[in-house]
C-alpha positions in Angstrom: 44.4 28.2 13.2 43.4 31.2 11.2 45.0 34.6 11.6 41.8 35.9 13.1 41.1 33.1 15.6 44.1 33.7 17.9 43.5 37.4 18.3 39.8 36.6 18.8 40.7 34.3 21.7 43.0 37.0 23.1 40.1 39.5 23.0 37.7 37.0 24.6 40.2 36.3 27.4 40.8 40.0 27.9 37.1 40.7 27.9 36.5 38.1 30.6 39.4 39.5 32.7 41.5 36.4 32.1 44.7 38.3 31.6 47.0 35.4 31.9 45.2 33.5 29.1 45.1 36.7 27.1 48.9 37.0 27.3 49.3 33.4 26.2 46.9 33.8 23.2 48.4 37.2 22.2 51.9 35.7 22.5 50.9 32.9 20.1 49.5 35.4 17.7 52.7 37.4 17.8 54.8 34.3 17.2 52.8 33.2 14.2 52.0 36.7 12.8 54.7 39.1 14.1 53.4 42.0 11.9 49.8 41.7 13.2 49.5 44.7 15.5 46.4 43.6 17.6 48.4 40.7 19.0 51.0 43.1 20.2 48.7 45.6 21.8 46.6 42.9 23.5 49.7 41.4 24.9 50.9 44.8 26.2 47.5 45.6 27.7 47.0 42.2 29.4 50.5 42.2 30.8 50.0 45.7 32.2 46.7 44.7 33.7 48.4 41.8 35.4 50.8 44.2 37.0 53.7 43.1 34.7 54.6 46.7 33.7 58.2 45.9 32.8 57.1 43.2 30.4 54.4 45.5 29.0 56.9 48.4 28.6 59.4 46.1 26.7 56.6 44.8 24.5 55.5 48.4 23.7 59.1 49.2 22.6 58.9 46.3 20.2 55.6 47.4 18.9 56.9 51.0 18.4 59.7 49.5 16.2 57.0 47.9 14.0 54.7 50.9 14.0 56.5 54.1 15.1 53.3 56.2 15.0 51.5 53.8 17.4 49.5 55.7 20.0 46.2 55.6 21.9 44.6 57.7 19.2 45.8 55.2 16.6 44.1 52.3 18.5 40.9 54.3 19.0 40.8 55.1 15.3 41.6 51.6 13.9 40.3 49.1 16.4 36.7 47.6 16.3 36.7 47.7 20.1 34.2 50.1 21.7 33.0 51.5 25.0 34.2 49.9 28.2 36.3 47.3 26.4 38.2 50.0 24.4 38.6 52.0 27.6 40.2 49.0 29.4 42.6 48.4 26.4 43.6 52.1 26.5 44.0 51.9 30.2 46.5 49.0 29.9 48.3 50.8 27.1 48.6 53.9 29.3 50.0 51.8 32.1 52.7 50.6 29.7 53.6 54.1 28.7 51.9 54.4 25.3 51.6 58.0 24.1 48.2 59.6 23.7 48.7 60.9 20.1 
């Protein structure tokens, strides 16, 4: 499976509100491509939206080791997500404790 297919599945599951499936797809992405940041922030967001804030917070700590300047502003500037979908991702990241800037 290509590097883009797994995150695409994670985004599709997240968009549909299937957070459990999103977590699974994002986890597979992270396992195969540990440096690919969208897999990490989709995992964090979906875990937070499922109410697994401890898991999301731990995953955020891992992401911050990979990208110390990670923030909601960074996601907003670099992601192709827009409108309500972007707002839901940012909401989940806030729930996990991601910093604004």
